[in-house]
GUSELUM-22807 format. One record per residue (C-alpha): x negated, y negated, z; residue number from 1. Coordinates in Angstrom, 2 decimals, decimal comma. Layout:
// residues N
- u / v / w / pos
- X / Y / Z / NUM
...
***
This chain:
// residues 148
- u / v / w / pos
- -86,26 / 56,87 / 50,58 / 1
- -87,46 / 59,31 / 47,94 / 2
- -90,95 / 60,65 / 48,56 / 3
- -93,58 / 60,86 / 45,82 / 4
- -91,89 / 64,13 / 44,67 / 5
- -94,81 / 66,43 / 43,79 / 6
- -96,94 / 65,02 / 46,61 / 7
- -94,57 / 65,76 / 49,53 / 8
- -97,17 / 67,96 / 51,24 / 9
- -99,42 / 64,90 / 51,61 / 10
- -96,81 / 62,93 / 53,57 / 11
- -96,34 / 63,12 / 57,34 / 12
- -93,15 / 61,69 / 58,85 / 13
- -93,49 / 59,88 / 62,17 / 14
- -90,01 / 60,12 / 63,77 / 15
- -90,67 / 57,40 / 66,40 / 16
- -91,35 / 54,72 / 63,79 / 17
- -89,83 / 56,06 / 60,58 / 18
- -93,24 / 55,72 / 58,93 / 19
- -94,14 / 58,13 / 56,15 / 20
- -97,91 / 58,47 / 56,49 / 21
- -100,14 / 59,42 / 53,59 / 22
- -102,44 / 62,30 / 54,61 / 23
- -104,44 / 62,43 / 51,38 / 24
- -107,54 / 60,35 / 50,67 / 25
- -107,89 / 56,90 / 52,30 / 26
- -109,77 / 53,68 / 51,64 / 27
- -112,46 / 52,57 / 54,09 / 28
- -109,94 / 50,25 / 55,83 / 29
- -107,37 / 53,02 / 56,34 / 30
- -104,96 / 52,56 / 53,42 / 31
- -103,72 / 55,58 / 51,51 / 32
- -105,44 / 56,11 / 48,16 / 33
- -104,28 / 58,10 / 45,15 / 34
- -105,95 / 58,95 / 41,87 / 35
- -103,72 / 58,66 / 38,81 / 36
- -105,56 / 59,52 / 35,62 / 37
- -108,93 / 57,77 / 35,75 / 38
- -107,77 / 55,03 / 38,14 / 39
- -107,45 / 54,73 / 41,93 / 40
- -104,44 / 53,03 / 43,52 / 41
- -103,29 / 52,14 / 47,03 / 42
- -100,38 / 54,48 / 47,84 / 43
- -98,15 / 51,77 / 49,35 / 44
- -98,32 / 49,82 / 46,06 / 45
- -97,48 / 52,94 / 44,04 / 46
- -94,53 / 53,80 / 46,31 / 47
- -93,23 / 50,20 / 46,25 / 48
- -93,46 / 49,91 / 42,45 / 49
- -91,69 / 53,26 / 41,93 / 50
- -88,68 / 51,96 / 43,85 / 51
- -88,64 / 48,20 / 43,22 / 52
- -90,66 / 47,70 / 40,03 / 53
- -93,81 / 45,66 / 39,43 / 54
- -95,41 / 43,61 / 42,17 / 55
- -95,94 / 39,97 / 41,10 / 56
- -99,53 / 39,20 / 40,09 / 57
- -101,65 / 38,15 / 43,07 / 58
- -99,12 / 39,38 / 45,64 / 59
- -99,81 / 42,04 / 48,27 / 60
- -97,79 / 44,69 / 50,07 / 61
- -96,92 / 43,87 / 53,67 / 62
- -96,24 / 46,72 / 56,10 / 63
- -93,44 / 44,94 / 57,97 / 64
- -93,83 / 45,42 / 61,73 / 65
- -90,26 / 44,21 / 62,37 / 66
- -89,00 / 47,15 / 60,28 / 67
- -90,91 / 49,66 / 62,39 / 68
- -94,10 / 49,96 / 60,34 / 69
- -97,18 / 50,70 / 62,43 / 70
- -99,63 / 52,24 / 59,94 / 71
- -101,65 / 50,96 / 56,97 / 72
- -101,11 / 54,28 / 55,18 / 73
- -97,29 / 54,18 / 55,48 / 74
- -95,46 / 54,60 / 52,16 / 75
- -91,87 / 54,28 / 53,42 / 76
- -90,50 / 51,67 / 51,02 / 77
- -88,02 / 50,50 / 53,68 / 78
- -91,10 / 49,26 / 55,60 / 79
- -92,80 / 47,59 / 52,63 / 80
- -92,36 / 44,12 / 51,14 / 81
- -94,22 / 42,29 / 48,37 / 82
- -95,43 / 38,91 / 49,68 / 83
- -98,05 / 36,29 / 48,91 / 84
- -101,43 / 36,74 / 50,62 / 85
- -100,75 / 33,58 / 52,66 / 86
- -97,43 / 34,97 / 53,95 / 87
- -99,07 / 38,30 / 54,75 / 88
- -101,77 / 36,52 / 56,78 / 89
- -99,18 / 34,37 / 58,56 / 90
- -97,19 / 37,46 / 59,55 / 91
- -100,28 / 39,31 / 60,74 / 92
- -101,35 / 36,35 / 62,87 / 93
- -97,83 / 35,98 / 64,31 / 94
- -97,82 / 39,67 / 65,28 / 95
- -101,00 / 39,25 / 67,34 / 96
- -100,20 / 38,29 / 70,91 / 97
- -103,76 / 38,33 / 72,30 / 98
- -107,27 / 37,44 / 71,10 / 99
- -109,78 / 40,25 / 70,54 / 100
- -110,90 / 39,91 / 74,20 / 101
- -107,37 / 40,28 / 75,57 / 102
- -106,45 / 36,64 / 76,29 / 103
- -102,87 / 35,70 / 75,45 / 104
- -102,23 / 33,41 / 72,49 / 105
- -100,23 / 30,80 / 74,41 / 106
- -99,80 / 27,11 / 73,50 / 107
- -102,16 / 26,16 / 76,35 / 108
- -104,80 / 28,68 / 75,27 / 109
- -104,72 / 28,17 / 71,50 / 110
- -106,52 / 25,55 / 69,46 / 111
- -105,75 / 25,30 / 65,74 / 112
- -108,35 / 23,96 / 63,31 / 113
- -109,08 / 24,14 / 59,59 / 114
- -111,86 / 26,07 / 57,89 / 115
- -112,22 / 25,77 / 54,11 / 116
- -108,54 / 24,90 / 53,75 / 117
- -107,23 / 27,69 / 56,02 / 118
- -105,65 / 27,21 / 59,44 / 119
- -107,60 / 29,15 / 62,08 / 120
- -106,85 / 29,55 / 65,75 / 121
- -109,35 / 29,66 / 68,58 / 122
- -108,91 / 31,16 / 72,05 / 123
- -109,77 / 28,39 / 74,49 / 124
- -110,71 / 30,79 / 77,31 / 125
- -113,25 / 32,44 / 74,99 / 126
- -114,44 / 29,03 / 73,80 / 127
- -114,99 / 27,82 / 77,38 / 128
- -116,86 / 31,06 / 78,21 / 129
- -119,09 / 30,60 / 75,15 / 130
- -119,88 / 26,99 / 76,11 / 131
- -120,73 / 28,07 / 79,68 / 132
- -123,12 / 30,76 / 78,37 / 133
- -124,74 / 28,33 / 75,93 / 134
- -125,20 / 25,73 / 78,67 / 135
- -126,71 / 28,29 / 81,06 / 136
- -129,11 / 29,47 / 78,36 / 137
- -130,06 / 25,87 / 77,50 / 138
- -130,69 / 25,12 / 81,20 / 139
- -132,79 / 28,28 / 81,55 / 140
- -134,92 / 27,35 / 78,51 / 141
- -135,46 / 23,81 / 79,85 / 142
- -136,52 / 25,17 / 83,23 / 143
- -138,95 / 27,62 / 81,60 / 144
- -140,36 / 24,89 / 79,33 / 145
- -141,04 / 22,61 / 82,34 / 146
- -142,80 / 25,43 / 84,18 / 147
- -144,89 / 26,41 / 81,16 / 148
***
């Protein structure tokens, strides 16, 4: 892949993954950012468009994990793919193997439900723990109310 020629000094190659990481400015969420003229662009979009042409309106750039990509600031076009936001979300969810508290997303531990038209999954271990805490708090409040 050709690097952004005059900006080579702002690119760090990660041999283990093949990622080409942007070391210049970043957005708050960790994506590379570049100023071209009076405008600011995400570096992955700029790199992708230089190689493949325009990204369809409303589409996003996916850093494809299956191609070795591990970083939001990667600009290796072999790791990037233009996809719909729905496909990008589906891929991100599929790549997650555990909930934020470390419980595995298994068929027995995952409940799917819909929120505002989107499919959302819920960790059943976390849900059961939340219900237990709510019940204990409710019981404690009832006990205190009877005493008071």
